[in-house]
N, CA, C and O atoms as a GROMACS GRO file, in nm:
protein
  604
    1UNK      N    1  -1.770   2.967   3.253
    1UNK     CA    2  -1.720   3.059   3.156
    1UNK      C    3  -1.783   3.037   3.020
    1UNK      O    4  -1.795   3.131   2.941
    2UNK      N    5  -1.822   2.914   2.991
    2UNK     CA    6  -1.885   2.887   2.862
    2UNK      C    7  -2.017   2.961   2.850
    2UNK      O    8  -2.060   2.994   2.740
    3UNK      N    9  -2.084   2.988   2.965
    3UNK     CA   10  -2.211   3.058   2.961
    3UNK      C   11  -2.192   3.205   2.926
    3UNK      O   12  -2.282   3.267   2.869
    4UNK      N   13  -2.078   3.261   2.957
    4UNK     CA   14  -2.054   3.402   2.930
    4UNK      C   15  -2.037   3.429   2.781
    4UNK      O   16  -2.082   3.532   2.732
    5UNK      N   17  -1.974   3.339   2.706
    5UNK     CA   18  -1.949   3.359   2.564
    5UNK      C   19  -2.004   3.241   2.483
    5UNK      O   20  -1.928   3.154   2.440
    6UNK      N   21  -2.135   3.238   2.464
    6UNK     CA   22  -2.192   3.124   2.391
    6UNK      C   23  -2.152   3.121   2.244
    6UNK      O   24  -2.159   3.016   2.180
    7UNK      N   25  -2.109   3.235   2.190
    7UNK     CA   26  -2.072   3.238   2.048
    7UNK      C   27  -1.948   3.152   2.022
    7UNK      O   28  -1.938   3.090   1.915
    8UNK      N   29  -1.854   3.145   2.117
    8UNK     CA   30  -1.735   3.064   2.097
    8UNK      C   31  -1.769   2.916   2.090
    8UNK      O   32  -1.713   2.843   2.008
    9UNK      N   33  -1.861   2.873   2.173
    9UNK     CA   34  -1.903   2.733   2.169
    9UNK      C   35  -1.971   2.701   2.037
    9UNK      O   36  -1.948   2.595   1.979
   10UNK      N   37  -2.054   2.793   1.990
   10UNK     CA   38  -2.122   2.773   1.861
   10UNK      C   39  -2.021   2.767   1.748
   10UNK      O   40  -2.035   2.685   1.657
   11UNK      N   41  -1.920   2.854   1.752
   11UNK     CA   42  -1.818   2.854   1.647
   11UNK      C   43  -1.741   2.723   1.648
   11UNK      O   44  -1.715   2.665   1.542
   12UNK      N   45  -1.705   2.675   1.767
   12UNK     CA   46  -1.632   2.550   1.777
   12UNK      C   47  -1.715   2.434   1.723
   12UNK      O   48  -1.664   2.347   1.652
   13UNK      N   49  -1.843   2.434   1.758
   13UNK     CA   50  -1.933   2.329   1.709
   13UNK      C   51  -1.945   2.334   1.558
   13UNK      O   52  -1.936   2.230   1.491
   14UNK      N   53  -1.964   2.453   1.504
   14UNK     CA   54  -1.980   2.468   1.360
   14UNK      C   55  -1.853   2.429   1.285
   14UNK      O   56  -1.860   2.362   1.182
   15UNK      N   57  -1.737   2.470   1.337
   15UNK     CA   58  -1.612   2.437   1.268
   15UNK      C   59  -1.584   2.287   1.272
   15UNK      O   60  -1.538   2.230   1.173
   16UNK      N   61  -1.610   2.223   1.385
   16UNK     CA   62  -1.586   2.079   1.392
   16UNK      C   63  -1.686   2.004   1.304
   16UNK      O   64  -1.652   1.901   1.246
   17UNK      N   65  -1.809   2.055   1.294
   17UNK     CA   66  -1.908   1.993   1.207
   17UNK      C   67  -1.866   2.007   1.061
   17UNK      O   68  -1.880   1.913   0.983
   18UNK      N   69  -1.814   2.124   1.024
   18UNK     CA   70  -1.767   2.144   0.887
   18UNK      C   71  -1.649   2.054   0.855
   18UNK      O   72  -1.641   1.998   0.745
   19UNK      N   73  -1.557   2.039   0.950
   19UNK     CA   74  -1.443   1.951   0.929
   19UNK      C   75  -1.487   1.806   0.912
   19UNK      O   76  -1.432   1.734   0.828
   20UNK      N   77  -1.585   1.765   0.989
   20UNK     CA   78  -1.637   1.629   0.980
   20UNK      C   79  -1.702   1.607   0.844
   20UNK      O   80  -1.681   1.503   0.780
   21UNK      N   81  -1.782   1.704   0.798
   21UNK     CA   82  -1.846   1.693   0.667
   21UNK      C   83  -1.743   1.690   0.555
   21UNK      O   84  -1.757   1.615   0.459
   22UNK      N   85  -1.639   1.774   0.568
   22UNK     CA   86  -1.534   1.779   0.468
   22UNK      C   87  -1.462   1.645   0.460
   22UNK      O   88  -1.430   1.598   0.351
   23UNK      N   89  -1.434   1.584   0.576
   23UNK     CA   90  -1.367   1.455   0.581
   23UNK      C   91  -1.453   1.346   0.516
   23UNK      O   92  -1.403   1.264   0.440
   24UNK      N   93  -1.582   1.346   0.548
   24UNK     CA   94  -1.673   1.247   0.489
   24UNK      C   95  -1.683   1.266   0.339
   24UNK      O   96  -1.689   1.168   0.264
   25UNK      N   97  -1.686   1.391   0.294
   25UNK     CA   98  -1.694   1.418   0.150
   25UNK      C   99  -1.568   1.370   0.079
   25UNK      O  100  -1.575   1.319  -0.033
   26UNK      N  101  -1.455   1.386   0.143
   26UNK     CA  102  -1.327   1.341   0.085
   26UNK      C  103  -1.332   1.192   0.057
   26UNK      O  104  -1.288   1.147  -0.049
   27UNK      N  105  -1.385   1.114   0.152
   27UNK     CA  106  -1.390   0.970   0.133
   27UNK      C  107  -1.494   0.929   0.030
   27UNK      O  108  -1.479   0.827  -0.037
   28UNK      N  109  -1.600   1.007   0.017
   28UNK     CA  110  -1.700   0.977  -0.086
   28UNK      C  111  -1.644   1.006  -0.224
   28UNK      O  112  -1.676   0.936  -0.320
   29UNK      N  113  -1.559   1.108  -0.235
   29UNK     CA  114  -1.501   1.143  -0.364
   29UNK      C  115  -1.387   1.050  -0.402
   29UNK      O  116  -1.355   1.039  -0.521
   30UNK      N  117  -1.325   0.983  -0.307
   30UNK     CA  118  -1.210   0.897  -0.334
   30UNK      C  119  -1.234   0.756  -0.282
   30UNK      O  120  -1.175   0.715  -0.182
   31UNK      N  121  -1.320   0.681  -0.351
   31UNK     CA  122  -1.346   0.544  -0.306
   31UNK      C  123  -1.231   0.448  -0.340
   31UNK      O  124  -1.229   0.335  -0.292
   32UNK      N  125  -1.136   0.493  -0.422
   32UNK     CA  126  -1.026   0.406  -0.463
   32UNK      C  127  -0.944   0.357  -0.344
   32UNK      O  128  -0.907   0.240  -0.339
   33UNK      N  129  -0.916   0.444  -0.249
   33UNK     CA  130  -0.839   0.403  -0.131
   33UNK      C  131  -0.911   0.295  -0.053
   33UNK      O  132  -0.849   0.198  -0.010
   34UNK      N  133  -1.040   0.311  -0.035
   34UNK     CA  134  -1.117   0.210   0.038
   34UNK      C  135  -1.115   0.076  -0.036
   34UNK      O  136  -1.102  -0.029   0.026
   35UNK      N  137  -1.128   0.081  -0.168
   35UNK     CA  138  -1.127  -0.042  -0.248
   35UNK      C  139  -0.989  -0.109  -0.239
   35UNK      O  140  -0.980  -0.231  -0.228
   36UNK      N  141  -0.884  -0.030  -0.244
   36UNK     CA  142  -0.748  -0.085  -0.239
   36UNK      C  143  -0.722  -0.153  -0.105
   36UNK      O  144  -0.671  -0.265  -0.101
   37UNK      N  145  -0.758  -0.087   0.005
   37UNK     CA  146  -0.733  -0.149   0.136
   37UNK      C  147  -0.823  -0.270   0.158
   37UNK      O  148  -0.784  -0.364   0.226
   38UNK      N  149  -0.943  -0.268   0.102
   38UNK     CA  150  -1.028  -0.387   0.108
   38UNK      C  151  -0.965  -0.501   0.028
   38UNK      O  152  -0.968  -0.616   0.071
   39UNK      N  153  -0.908  -0.469  -0.087
   39UNK     CA  154  -0.841  -0.571  -0.169
   39UNK      C  155  -0.721  -0.630  -0.095
   39UNK      O  156  -0.695  -0.750  -0.105
   40UNK      N  157  -0.648  -0.547  -0.021
   40UNK     CA  158  -0.534  -0.597   0.056
   40UNK      C  159  -0.582  -0.693   0.165
   40UNK      O  160  -0.521  -0.798   0.187
   41UNK      N  161  -0.692  -0.658   0.233
   41UNK     CA  162  -0.746  -0.747   0.336
   41UNK      C  163  -0.796  -0.877   0.275
   41UNK      O  164  -0.776  -0.985   0.332
   42UNK      N  165  -0.862  -0.868   0.161
   42UNK     CA  166  -0.910  -0.989   0.092
   42UNK      C  167  -0.792  -1.076   0.051
   42UNK      O  168  -0.795  -1.197   0.069
   43UNK      N  169  -0.687  -1.014  -0.004
   43UNK     CA  170  -0.567  -1.088  -0.042
   43UNK      C  171  -0.508  -1.162   0.078
   43UNK      O  172  -0.475  -1.280   0.068
   44UNK      N  173  -0.495  -1.091   0.189
   44UNK     CA  174  -0.439  -1.153   0.309
   44UNK      C  175  -0.526  -1.270   0.354
   44UNK      O  176  -0.474  -1.376   0.389
   45UNK      N  177  -0.656  -1.253   0.352
   45UNK     CA  178  -0.748  -1.361   0.391
   45UNK      C  179  -0.738  -1.481   0.299
   45UNK      O  180  -0.738  -1.595   0.346
   46UNK      N  181  -0.728  -1.457   0.169
   46UNK     CA  182  -0.717  -1.567   0.072
   46UNK      C  183  -0.587  -1.644   0.094
   46UNK      O  184  -0.587  -1.767   0.094
   47UNK      N  185  -0.476  -1.572   0.112
   47UNK     CA  186  -0.348  -1.638   0.133
   47UNK      C  187  -0.349  -1.719   0.261
   47UNK      O  188  -0.303  -1.834   0.263
   48UNK      N  189  -0.401  -1.662   0.369
   48UNK     CA  190  -0.408  -1.736   0.496
   48UNK      C  191  -0.498  -1.858   0.484
   48UNK      O  192  -0.467  -1.964   0.539
   49UNK      N  193  -0.610  -1.844   0.413
   49UNK     CA  194  -0.700  -1.958   0.394
   49UNK      C  195  -0.632  -2.068   0.312
   49UNK      O  196  -0.641  -2.186   0.347
   50UNK      N  197  -0.564  -2.029   0.204
   50UNK     CA  198  -0.493  -2.129   0.122
   50UNK      C  199  -0.385  -2.199   0.203
   50UNK      O  200  -0.362  -2.319   0.187
   51UNK      N  201  -0.319  -2.124   0.290
   51UNK     CA  202  -0.216  -2.186   0.374
   51UNK      C  203  -0.279  -2.282   0.474
   51UNK      O  204  -0.228  -2.392   0.494
   52UNK      N  205  -0.389  -2.242   0.536
   52UNK     CA  206  -0.456  -2.327   0.635
   52UNK      C  207  -0.511  -2.455   0.572
   52UNK      O  208  -0.518  -2.559   0.637
   53UNK      N  209  -0.550  -2.446   0.444
   53UNK     CA  210  -0.603  -2.563   0.376
   53UNK      C  211  -0.492  -2.650   0.315
   53UNK      O  212  -0.520  -2.757   0.262
   54UNK      N  213  -0.368  -2.603   0.323
   54UNK     CA  214  -0.255  -2.682   0.275
   54UNK      C  215  -0.222  -2.663   0.128
   54UNK      O  216  -0.134  -2.732   0.076
   55UNK      N  217  -0.289  -2.572   0.060
   55UNK     CA  218  -0.264  -2.553  -0.083
   55UNK      C  219  -0.129  -2.486  -0.110
   55UNK      O  220  -0.066  -2.516  -0.211
   56UNK      N  221  -0.086  -2.397  -0.024
   56UNK     CA  222   0.043  -2.331  -0.047
   56UNK      C  223   0.159  -2.428  -0.035
   56UNK      O  224   0.255  -2.420  -0.112
   57UNK      N  225   0.149  -2.520   0.060
   57UNK     CA  226   0.256  -2.620   0.076
   57UNK      C  227   0.263  -2.711  -0.046
   57UNK      O  228   0.372  -2.742  -0.094
   58UNK      N  229   0.148  -2.754  -0.098
   58UNK     CA  230   0.149  -2.840  -0.216
   58UNK      C  231   0.198  -2.763  -0.339
   58UNK      O  232   0.261  -2.821  -0.427
   59UNK      N  233   0.170  -2.632  -0.345
   59UNK     CA  234   0.221  -2.550  -0.454
   59UNK      C  235   0.372  -2.537  -0.447
   59UNK      O  236   0.439  -2.539  -0.550
   60UNK      N  237   0.426  -2.523  -0.326
   60UNK     CA  238   0.572  -2.515  -0.308
   60UNK      C  239   0.638  -2.644  -0.356
   60UNK      O  240   0.745  -2.640  -0.417
   61UNK      N  241   0.576  -2.758  -0.328
   61UNK     CA  242   0.634  -2.884  -0.368
   61UNK      C  243   0.626  -2.904  -0.518
   61UNK      O  244   0.714  -2.966  -0.578
   62UNK      N  245   0.520  -2.852  -0.581
   62UNK     CA  246   0.506  -2.866  -0.726
   62UNK      C  247   0.609  -2.782  -0.801
   62UNK      O  248   0.663  -2.826  -0.903
   63UNK      N  249   0.637  -2.663  -0.751
   63UNK     CA  250   0.729  -2.572  -0.819
   63UNK      C  251   0.866  -2.584  -0.754
   63UNK      O  252   0.888  -2.535  -0.644
   64UNK      N  253   0.956  -2.647  -0.823
   64UNK     CA  254   1.094  -2.659  -0.776
   64UNK      C  255   1.178  -2.561  -0.857
   64UNK      O  256   1.209  -2.588  -0.973
   65UNK      N  257   1.214  -2.448  -0.797
   65UNK     CA  258   1.288  -2.346  -0.869
   65UNK      C  259   1.434  -2.354  -0.832
   65UNK      O  260   1.471  -2.343  -0.716
   66UNK      N  261   1.517  -2.373  -0.932
   66UNK     CA  262   1.662  -2.372  -0.913
   66UNK      C  263   1.711  -2.234  -0.954
   66UNK      O  264   1.721  -2.204  -1.072
   67UNK      N  265   1.740  -2.152  -0.855
   67UNK     CA  266   1.778  -2.016  -0.885
   67UNK      C  267   1.922  -1.987  -0.853
   67UNK      O  268   1.997  -2.076  -0.812
   68UNK      N  269   1.960  -1.862  -0.871
   68UNK     CA  270   2.098  -1.822  -0.840
   68UNK      C  271   2.127  -1.832  -0.691
   68UNK      O  272   2.038  -1.856  -0.610
   69UNK      N  273   2.254  -1.814  -0.656
   69UNK     CA  274   2.299  -1.831  -0.518
   69UNK      C  275   2.235  -1.733  -0.422
   69UNK      O  276   2.220  -1.765  -0.304
   70UNK      N  277   2.195  -1.612  -0.468
   70UNK     CA  278   2.141  -1.515  -0.375
   70UNK      C  279   1.998  -1.546  -0.334
   70UNK      O  280   1.942  -1.478  -0.249
   71UNK      N  281   1.938  -1.647  -0.394
   71UNK     CA  282   1.807  -1.693  -0.346
   71UNK      C  283   1.832  -1.782  -0.226
   71UNK      O  284   1.904  -1.881  -0.236
   72UNK      N  285   1.773  -1.747  -0.114
   72UNK     CA  286   1.805  -1.822   0.009
   72UNK      C  287   1.691  -1.907   0.060
   72UNK      O  288   1.706  -1.973   0.163
   73UNK      N  289   1.580  -1.908  -0.006
   73UNK     CA  290   1.471  -1.991   0.045
   73UNK      C  291   1.338  -1.947  -0.010
   73UNK      O  292   1.329  -1.849  -0.084
   74UNK      N  293   1.236  -2.020   0.026
   74UNK     CA  294   1.103  -1.990  -0.024
   74UNK      C  295   1.039  -1.873   0.046
   74UNK      O  296   1.080  -1.835   0.156
   75UNK      N  297   0.941  -1.818  -0.017
   75UNK     CA  298   0.865  -1.707   0.041
   75UNK      C  299   0.763  -1.765   0.138
   75UNK      O  300   0.695  -1.862   0.105
   76UNK      N  301   0.751  -1.707   0.255
   76UNK     CA  302   0.656  -1.756   0.354
   76UNK      C  303   0.518  -1.696   0.331
   76UNK      O  304   0.496  -1.619   0.238
   77UNK      N  305   0.426  -1.734   0.417
   77UNK     CA  306   0.289  -1.686   0.406
   77UNK      C  307   0.284  -1.534   0.420
   77UNK      O  308   0.221  -1.466   0.339
   78UNK      N  309   0.349  -1.482   0.523
   78UNK     CA  310   0.345  -1.336   0.544
   78UNK      C  311   0.423  -1.264   0.437
   78UNK      O  312   0.390  -1.151   0.401
   79UNK      N  313   0.527  -1.326   0.385
   79UNK     CA  314   0.600  -1.268   0.274
   79UNK      C  315   0.512  -1.255   0.151
   79UNK      O  316   0.516  -1.154   0.081
   80UNK      N  317   0.432  -1.358   0.126
   80UNK     CA  318   0.339  -1.356   0.014
   80UNK      C  319   0.232  -1.249   0.034
   80UNK      O  320   0.192  -1.181  -0.061
   81UNK      N  321   0.185  -1.234   0.157
   81UNK     CA  322   0.084  -1.132   0.186
   81UNK      C  323   0.143  -0.993   0.162
   81UNK      O  324   0.079  -0.910   0.098
   82UNK      N  325   0.264  -0.967   0.214
   82UNK     CA  326   0.324  -0.835   0.197
   82UNK      C  327   0.358  -0.807   0.051
   82UNK      O  328   0.335  -0.695   0.003
   83UNK      N  329   0.411  -0.905  -0.021
   83UNK     CA  330   0.444  -0.884  -0.162
   83UNK      C  331   0.316  -0.855  -0.242
   83UNK      O  332   0.316  -0.766  -0.327
   84UNK      N  333   0.211  -0.928  -0.215
   84UNK     CA  334   0.084  -0.903  -0.284
   84UNK      C  335   0.026  -0.767  -0.250
   84UNK      O  336  -0.028  -0.699  -0.337
   85UNK      N  337   0.038  -0.726  -0.123
   85UNK     CA  338  -0.010  -0.593  -0.083
   85UNK      C  339   0.068  -0.484  -0.155
   85UNK      O  340   0.011  -0.383  -0.196
   86UNK      N  341   0.198  -0.505  -0.171
   86UNK     CA  342   0.280  -0.409  -0.245
   86UNK      C  343   0.237  -0.398  -0.390
   86UNK      O  344   0.230  -0.288  -0.445
   87UNK      N  345   0.209  -0.510  -0.452
   87UNK     CA  346   0.162  -0.509  -0.591
   87UNK      C  347   0.026  -0.439  -0.601
   87UNK      O  348   0.003  -0.363  -0.695
   88UNK      N  349  -0.062  -0.464  -0.507
   88UNK     CA  350  -0.194  -0.398  -0.507
   88UNK      C  351  -0.177  -0.247  -0.493
   88UNK      O  352  -0.247  -0.170  -0.558
   89UNK      N  353  -0.084  -0.204  -0.408
   89UNK     CA  354  -0.059  -0.060  -0.393
   89UNK      C  355  -0.001  -0.001  -0.521
   89UNK      O  356  -0.032   0.113  -0.555
   90UNK      N  357   0.083  -0.076  -0.591
   90UNK     CA  358   0.134  -0.028  -0.719
   90UNK      C  359   0.023  -0.017  -0.822
   90UNK      O  360   0.027   0.071  -0.908
   91UNK      N  361  -0.076  -0.104  -0.814
   91UNK     CA  362  -0.192  -0.093  -0.902
   91UNK      C  363  -0.272   0.034  -0.870
   91UNK      O  364  -0.326   0.098  -0.960
   92UNK      N  365  -0.279   0.069  -0.742
   92UNK     CA  366  -0.344   0.194  -0.704
   92UNK      C  367  -0.270   0.313  -0.764
   92UNK      O  368  -0.332   0.406  -0.817
   93UNK      N  369  -0.138   0.310  -0.758
   93UNK     CA  370  -0.058   0.419  -0.816
   93UNK      C  371  -0.086   0.430  -0.965
   93UNK      O  372  -0.105   0.540  -1.017
   94UNK      N  373  -0.088   0.317  -1.033
   94UNK     CA  374  -0.116   0.316  -1.176
   94UNK      C  375  -0.254   0.375  -1.205
   94UNK      O  376  -0.270   0.455  -1.297
   95UNK      N  377  -0.355   0.334  -1.126
   95UNK     CA  378  -0.490   0.386  -1.145
   95UNK      C  379  -0.494   0.537  -1.121
   95UNK      O  380  -0.560   0.610  -1.195
   96UNK      N  381  -0.424   0.584  -1.019
   96UNK     CA  382  -0.423   0.728  -0.989
   96UNK      C  383  -0.355   0.808  -1.099
   96UNK      O  384  -0.392   0.922  -1.126
   97UNK      N  385  -0.255   0.748  -1.163
   97UNK     CA  386  -0.186   0.818  -1.270
   97UNK      C  387  -0.266   0.818  -1.401
   97UNK      O  388  -0.256   0.912  -1.480
   98UNK      N  389  -0.346   0.713  -1.422
   98UNK     CA  390  -0.417   0.700  -1.548
   98UNK      C  391  -0.559   0.757  -1.546
   98UNK      O  392  -0.610   0.798  -1.651
   99UNK      N  393  -0.623   0.761  -1.429
   99UNK     CA  394  -0.762   0.807  -1.420
   99UNK      C  395  -0.764   0.946  -1.357
   99UNK      O  396  -0.737   0.960  -1.238
  100UNK      N  397  -0.795   1.048  -1.436
  100UNK     CA  398  -0.791   1.186  -1.383
  100UNK      C  399  -0.881   1.210  -1.261
  100UNK      O  400  -0.847   1.291  -1.175
  101UNK      N  401  -0.992   1.142  -1.252
  101UNK     CA  402  -1.084   1.163  -1.140
  101UNK      C  403  -1.022   1.122  -1.006
  101UNK      O  404  -1.061   1.174  -0.902
  102UNK      N  405  -0.927   1.030  -1.008
  102UNK     CA  406  -0.865   0.981  -0.885
  102UNK      C  407  -0.722   1.031  -0.867
  102UNK      O  408  -0.649   0.982  -0.781
  103UNK      N  409  -0.682   1.127  -0.946
  103UNK     CA  410  -0.544   1.176  -0.941
  103UNK      C  411  -0.517   1.250  -0.812
  103UNK      O  412  -0.594   1.336  -0.770
  104UNK      N  413  -0.405   1.215  -0.749
  104UNK     CA  414  -0.354   1.285  -0.632
  104UNK      C  415  -0.209   1.240  -0.613
  104UNK      O  416  -0.168   1.145  -0.680
  105UNK      N  417  -0.132   1.303  -0.527
  105UNK     CA  418   0.010   1.263  -0.511
  105UNK      C  419   0.024   1.116  -0.472
  105UNK      O  420  -0.051   1.064  -0.390
  106UNK      N  421   0.122   1.049  -0.534
  106UNK     CA  422   0.137   0.905  -0.514
  106UNK      C  423   0.273   0.865  -0.456
  106UNK      O  424   0.300   0.746  -0.441
  107UNK      N  425   0.358   0.960  -0.425
  107UNK     CA  426   0.492   0.926  -0.379
  107UNK      C  427   0.489   0.840  -0.253
  107UNK      O  428   0.562   0.741  -0.244
  108UNK      N  429   0.407   0.876  -0.157
  108UNK     CA  430   0.396   0.798  -0.034
  108UNK      C  431   0.347   0.657  -0.059
  108UNK      O  432   0.394   0.562   0.003
  109UNK      N  433   0.253   0.642  -0.151
  109UNK     CA  434   0.200   0.509  -0.184
  109UNK      C  435   0.307   0.426  -0.253
  109UNK      O  436   0.318   0.306  -0.228
  110UNK      N  437   0.387   0.490  -0.340
  110UNK     CA  438   0.496   0.418  -0.407
  110UNK      C  439   0.596   0.367  -0.304
  110UNK      O  440   0.640   0.252  -0.310
  111UNK      N  441   0.632   0.453  -0.211
  111UNK     CA  442   0.729   0.413  -0.108
  111UNK      C  443   0.674   0.298  -0.024
  111UNK      O  444   0.745   0.201   0.001
  112UNK      N  445   0.549   0.308   0.019
  112UNK     CA  446   0.488   0.201   0.098
  112UNK      C  447   0.481   0.072   0.017
  112UNK      O  448   0.506  -0.036   0.071
  113UNK      N  449   0.448   0.081  -0.111
  113UNK     CA  450   0.442  -0.038  -0.196
  113UNK      C  451   0.578  -0.106  -0.206
  113UNK      O  452   0.588  -0.227  -0.193
  114UNK      N  453   0.683  -0.026  -0.227
  114UNK     CA  454   0.817  -0.084  -0.237
  114UNK      C  455   0.862  -0.145  -0.105
  114UNK      O  456   0.928  -0.248  -0.104
  115UNK      N  457   0.827  -0.082   0.005
  115UNK     CA  458   0.863  -0.138   0.137
  115UNK      C  459   0.790  -0.271   0.158
  115UNK      O  460   0.850  -0.368   0.204
  116UNK      N  461   0.660  -0.275   0.126
  116UNK     CA  462   0.585  -0.401   0.139
  116UNK      C  463   0.644  -0.510   0.050
  116UNK      O  464   0.659  -0.624   0.094
  117UNK      N  465   0.678  -0.476  -0.073
  117UNK     CA  466   0.738  -0.575  -0.163
  117UNK      C  467   0.873  -0.620  -0.108
  117UNK      O  468   0.907  -0.738  -0.115
  118UNK      N  469   0.949  -0.526  -0.054
  118UNK     CA  470   1.078  -0.561   0.006
  118UNK      C  471   1.063  -0.656   0.123
  118UNK      O  472   1.139  -0.752   0.137
  119UNK      N  473   0.965  -0.628   0.209
  119UNK     CA  474   0.939  -0.718   0.322
  119UNK      C  475   0.896  -0.854   0.270
  119UNK      O  476   0.938  -0.957   0.323
  120UNK      N  477   0.812  -0.855   0.169
  120UNK     CA  478   0.762  -0.981   0.115
  120UNK      C  479   0.871  -1.065   0.050
  120UNK      O  480   0.873  -1.187   0.065
  121UNK      N  481   0.960  -1.000  -0.023
  121UNK     CA  482   1.065  -1.074  -0.094
  121UNK      C  483   1.191  -1.094  -0.012
  121UNK      O  484   1.284  -1.161  -0.056
  122UNK      N  485   1.194  -1.038   0.108
  122UNK     CA  486   1.312  -1.048   0.192
  122UNK      C  487   1.352  -1.190   0.225
  122UNK      O  488   1.471  -1.217   0.241
  123UNK      N  489   1.258  -1.280   0.237
  123UNK     CA  490   1.291  -1.420   0.267
  123UNK      C  491   1.323  -1.499   0.142
  123UNK      O  492   1.388  -1.603   0.149
  124UNK      N  493   1.278  -1.450   0.028
  124UNK     CA  494   1.304  -1.521  -0.098
  124UNK      C  495   1.440  -1.481  -0.155
  124UNK      O  496   1.517  -1.565  -0.201
  125UNK      N  497   1.466  -1.352  -0.150
  125UNK     CA  498   1.591  -1.297  -0.202
  125UNK      C  499   1.667  -1.241  -0.082
  125UNK      O  500   1.606  -1.190   0.012
  126UNK      N  501   1.795  -1.249  -0.086
  126UNK     CA  502   1.876  -1.201   0.025
  126UNK      C  503   1.844  -1.055   0.057
  126UNK      O  504   1.826  -0.973  -0.033
  127UNK      N  505   1.837  -1.024   0.186
  127UNK     CA  506   1.810  -0.887   0.229
  127UNK      C  507   1.916  -0.792   0.176
  127UNK      O  508   1.890  -0.674   0.155
  128UNK      N  509   2.037  -0.843   0.152
  128UNK     CA  510   2.145  -0.760   0.099
  128UNK      C  511   2.117  -0.716  -0.044
  128UNK      O  512   2.177  -0.620  -0.091
  129UNK      N  513   2.027  -0.784  -0.112
  129UNK     CA  514   1.991  -0.747  -0.249
  129UNK      C  515   1.861  -0.668  -0.251
  129UNK      O  516   1.847  -0.572  -0.326
  130UNK      N  517   1.765  -0.708  -0.168
  130UNK     CA  518   1.631  -0.647  -0.172
  130UNK      C  519   1.634  -0.500  -0.134
  130UNK      O  520   1.584  -0.416  -0.208
  131UNK      N  521   1.692  -0.467  -0.020
  131UNK     CA  522   1.684  -0.329   0.028
  131UNK      C  523   1.757  -0.228  -0.060
  131UNK      O  524   1.706  -0.118  -0.078
  132UNK      N  525   1.875  -0.260  -0.114
  132UNK     CA  526   1.933  -0.164  -0.209
  132UNK      C  527   1.845  -0.141  -0.332
  132UNK      O  528   1.834  -0.029  -0.381
  133UNK      N  529   1.782  -0.247  -0.381
  133UNK     CA  530   1.692  -0.232  -0.496
  133UNK      C  531   1.572  -0.146  -0.458
  133UNK      O  532   1.529  -0.061  -0.537
  134UNK      N  533   1.518  -0.166  -0.340
  134UNK     CA  534   1.405  -0.086  -0.293
  134UNK      C  535   1.445   0.061  -0.283
  134UNK      O  536   1.371   0.149  -0.326
  135UNK      N  537   1.562   0.088  -0.225
  135UNK     CA  538   1.608   0.226  -0.212
  135UNK      C  539   1.630   0.291  -0.349
  135UNK      O  540   1.599   0.408  -0.368
  136UNK      N  541   1.685   0.215  -0.443
  136UNK     CA  542   1.704   0.267  -0.579
  136UNK      C  543   1.569   0.299  -0.642
  136UNK      O  544   1.554   0.404  -0.705
  137UNK      N  545   1.472   0.210  -0.628
  137UNK     CA  546   1.340   0.232  -0.686
  137UNK      C  547   1.272   0.354  -0.626
  137UNK      O  548   1.210   0.432  -0.698
  138UNK      N  549   1.282   0.372  -0.495
  138UNK     CA  550   1.223   0.489  -0.430
  138UNK      C  551   1.292   0.616  -0.480
  138UNK      O  552   1.225   0.715  -0.513
  139UNK      N  553   1.424   0.614  -0.487
  139UNK     CA  554   1.496   0.731  -0.536
  139UNK      C  555   1.460   0.764  -0.679
  139UNK      O  556   1.441   0.881  -0.713
  140UNK      N  557   1.449   0.662  -0.765
  140UNK     CA  558   1.409   0.686  -0.904
  140UNK      C  559   1.269   0.744  -0.914
  140UNK      O  560   1.243   0.831  -0.997
  141UNK      N  561   1.177   0.696  -0.829
  141UNK     CA  562   1.040   0.749  -0.834
  141UNK      C  563   1.039   0.897  -0.793
  141UNK      O  564   0.962   0.975  -0.848
  142UNK      N  565   1.123   0.934  -0.698
  142UNK     CA  566   1.130   1.074  -0.656
  142UNK      C  567   1.191   1.159  -0.768
  142UNK      O  568   1.142   1.269  -0.796
  143UNK      N  569   1.297   1.109  -0.832
  143UNK     CA  570   1.359   1.183  -0.942
  143UNK      C  571   1.261   1.202  -1.057
  143UNK      O  572   1.252   1.311  -1.113
  144UNK      N  573   1.188   1.098  -1.092
  144UNK     CA  574   1.089   1.108  -1.200
  144UNK      C  575   0.983   1.211  -1.165
  144UNK      O  576   0.943   1.291  -1.250
  145UNK      N  577   0.938   1.210  -1.042
  145UNK     CA  578   0.836   1.306  -1.000
  145UNK      C  579   0.888   1.449  -1.009
  145UNK      O  580   0.816   1.538  -1.055
  146UNK      N  581   1.011   1.471  -0.967
  146UNK     CA  582   1.068   1.606  -0.972
  146UNK      C  583   1.088   1.649  -1.117
  146UNK      O  584   1.058   1.764  -1.152
  147UNK      N  585   1.137   1.559  -1.202
  147UNK     CA  586   1.162   1.595  -1.341
  147UNK      C  587   1.033   1.621  -1.418
  147UNK      O  588   1.028   1.713  -1.500
  148UNK      N  589   0.931   1.541  -1.393
  148UNK     CA  590   0.804   1.561  -1.463
  148UNK      C  591   0.726   1.678  -1.407
  148UNK      O  592   0.647   1.741  -1.478
  149UNK      N  593   0.748   1.707  -1.280
  149UNK     CA  594   0.678   1.818  -1.217
  149UNK      C  595   0.530   1.789  -1.201
  149UNK      O  596   0.479   1.688  -1.248
  150UNK      N  597   0.464   1.880  -1.133
  150UNK     CA  598   0.319   1.864  -1.113
  150UNK      C  599   0.246   1.924  -1.230
  150UNK      O  600   0.277   2.035  -1.273
  151UNK      N  601   0.150   1.852  -1.280
  151UNK     CA  602   0.073   1.900  -1.395
  151UNK      C  603  -0.056   1.961  -1.350
  151UNK      O  604  -0.135   2.007  -1.433
   0.00000   0.00000   0.00000
């Protein structure tokens, strides 16, 4: 049947080629996302390397923090990785808001950043405190976005 209507095959080929070019162009125009995810991978690698070399354990012993009762323990390696990834994502949001060339909607990135920070701090601060704060922060970011509107 493909031989009977060769124009349909050509149209499908052309449309998929255009979509592929459009997708590639999108990533060339927005290198910030690639840099951010590379920074997250680098952060994770650095934290894992420091842990494997024993530097994180010696840092924990050097810093003796006497905190309030809702602090239940130290942050683990994966907690540190997630908290750092959340901070890096918040830096992306800041860059997108401040640099017009990279401006695009950031609500999803804000939510992911807060979730990563929540996962990271969950072992340091009681989960009963972290998740309500995360939900409040996400709600506030949505309210601010609605009130400021799209420019």
